[in-house]
N, C-alpha and C positions, 0 to 999 in steps of 0.2 A: 312087233319086232322093232327094236330101237336101232337108230342109225349109228354106224361106227364113227367115233370122233375123227375129224379130219385134221391131220397134223401138218400136211404140206400146205403152203400158202398158194392161193390162186395168183395168176399173173398180175391181176389188179392189186393184190395185196403185197407184192414184193416191194421192198423199200427202194426209194429213189437212189440213184447212183451219186455219191458225193462228188463235188468238183475237184478231183485230184488226178494226177497223172498215172500213178502206179498203185496197185492194190495187191496185198498178200493173198495167198491161197485161202487163209482163214477168213479174210474179209469177203472174198468172192463167194466162198461157200455160204456165208450169211446172206449176202446180197442176192444170191440166186436160189437159196433154200435147197442146196444139195450138199452132200458130204464131201470132204476133201479127197477121199479115195475115188469118188465118182468123177471129180474134176480131172484127176490124173489119168483115169481111164479114158475119159472123153478126149483128152489131149492126144492120146494114141489113136483114137478112132476118127476124129474129125480134124483134118489138116488145117481148117480155118482157125482153130484155137491155137494161138502161138504166143504163149507168155514169154517174156524176156527172162532168161536164166542168168543170174549173177551170184557168184559165191555159193553155188549149189542151192539157191533159193529161186522160187518162181515169183515173177512180178507181172500181173495182168494189167492190161490197159482197158479203157472204156469199150473199145470195139470188141475185145475178147468177152467182156461181160455181156454185151448185147447178143453175141453169138451163143454164149452159154445159156442165156435165158431163152433164146429161140430153140436151142436143142432141147432144153428142159420142157418147153411147151410142146414141141413135136412129140417127144417120147412119153411124157406123163399125162398131158391133157388131150392131145389129138390122136394118141394111140399108134404112132408110127413105130416101126422097128428101127434098129440102128441103121440097117441098110437103106430103108426108106427115108430116114432123116438125112443120111448122107446125100442121097439123090436129090432131095428137096433143097438142101443147102447148095448143091452144085448148080441147081437151077437149070436142069437139062432142057426144060421147056421155057419158052419166052414168057408165057403168061405166069408161070410159077415164079420166075425171076422178078417180074413186075410186082407180083403179090408180095414177095419177100421184101422188096425195097419199100413198098407201101407200109408193111407191118413194122419195119425198122423205123421208118419215118414217123409213124403214129406213136410208137413207143418213145422215141426221142422227144416228140412234141409233148407227150404226157409228162415226161421227166422235167422238161424245161418249164412247163406250167407249174409243177410242184415246186421247183426252185424259185420261180417268181412269187408264188404264194408265200413261201417261207421267208423270202427277202422282204416282202411287204409287211409281214408280221414283225420283223425286227426293226422296221422304220418307225 
């Protein structure tokens, strides 16, 4: 039996987040490997995702992208339900909150290391 081709990117394969302040929904969809309609749905389900809306357009910031990536990981890789992911993000338990912050910090460190490597390549 042959394995099905994997189309979704693993968290380690997601592209680094460019150093800019605002991102369009299309850019975020690419950075997080989800479709735009999924992002719109997650905005309704997860109060932590709060894009700035101007002129009927959504503009996401870095912290939104980190949360979206976390939601994607919880739902797609870790097998959480929407309800379970909401509870995890709320951090009802102290240890879960600590784990959440550690994971965000690890992800930020990895992205900063990627930026450092790309900066060293340009020098």
